[in-house]
C-alpha positions as CSV (number, residue, x, y, z in Angstrom):
1,M,-94.9,227.6,139.5
2,Q,-91.3,226.6,139.2
3,A,-90.2,227.9,142.6
4,D,-86.8,226.7,143.9
5,V,-86.8,228.8,147.2
6,V,-88.7,228.3,150.4
7,L,-89.3,231.4,152.5
8,S,-91.6,231.1,155.5
9,N,-92.7,233.4,158.3
10,H,-92.2,230.3,160.5
11,T,-88.5,229.9,160.9
12,V,-88.9,226.5,162.5
13,G,-90.6,225.3,159.3
14,D,-87.9,226.4,156.8
15,D,-85.0,226.3,159.2
16,G,-84.7,230.0,158.6
17,L,-82.5,230.9,161.6
18,T,-79.9,228.4,160.5
19,K,-80.1,229.7,156.9
20,V,-79.7,233.3,157.9
21,A,-76.6,232.4,159.9
22,A,-75.3,230.5,156.9
23,L,-75.9,233.5,154.7
24,Q,-73.8,235.7,157.0
25,K,-70.8,233.3,156.6
26,R,-71.3,232.5,152.9
27,K,-68.4,233.2,150.6
28,P,-68.8,234.4,147.1
29,G,-69.8,231.6,144.8
30,E,-71.1,229.3,147.6
31,P,-74.7,228.2,147.2
32,N,-77.5,230.1,148.8
33,P,-79.0,228.0,151.6
34,Y,-82.5,229.2,150.7
35,V,-82.3,227.7,147.2
36,V,-83.6,224.1,147.8
37,G,-84.6,223.3,144.2
38,R,-88.0,222.4,142.8
39,E,-88.0,219.0,144.5
40,G,-87.2,220.7,147.9
41,V,-90.1,223.1,147.5
42,V,-92.5,220.2,146.6
43,R,-91.3,218.3,149.7
44,Y,-91.7,221.3,151.9
45,D,-95.2,221.9,150.6
46,A,-96.2,218.3,151.0
47,G,-94.9,218.3,154.6
48,W,-96.8,221.5,155.6
49,R,-100.0,220.3,153.9
50,S,-99.8,217.1,155.9
51,C,-99.3,219.0,159.2
52,L,-102.0,221.4,158.4
53,S,-104.4,218.7,157.4
54,A,-103.7,216.8,160.7
55,D,-104.4,220.1,162.6
56,I,-107.7,220.6,160.7
57,D,-108.7,217.0,161.4
58,E,-107.9,217.5,165.1
59,A,-109.9,220.7,165.3
60,V,-112.9,219.0,163.6
61,K,-112.8,216.2,166.1
62,K,-112.8,218.6,169.0
63,A,-115.6,220.7,167.5
64,A,-117.8,217.7,166.7
65,P,-116.4,214.7,168.6
66,N,-119.4,212.4,167.7
67,S,-119.6,213.3,164.1
68,F,-117.7,212.2,161.0
69,L,-117.2,215.4,159.0
70,P,-114.5,214.9,156.4
71,A,-115.9,217.6,154.2
72,L,-114.8,220.3,156.7
73,N,-111.1,219.6,155.8
74,P,-110.4,221.1,152.3
75,L,-107.0,219.3,152.2
76,R,-108.6,215.9,152.4
77,P,-109.9,214.4,149.2
């Protein structure tokens, strides 16, 4: 994938509310605030994977506090 845009259903994650406001004020020829480039998409993905992985680790610890179950988190190698 060579995506250069981040669209999320979690506006806190992609700063969507700010971007929508910027789109409303955008003049012809100004950059689209949703276009973050390939590197921006990769950074966004890495950040969300890290957050999700931490959430999974927390859930595993709560579910089995006396166990070490790394295999339950598919985002951890």
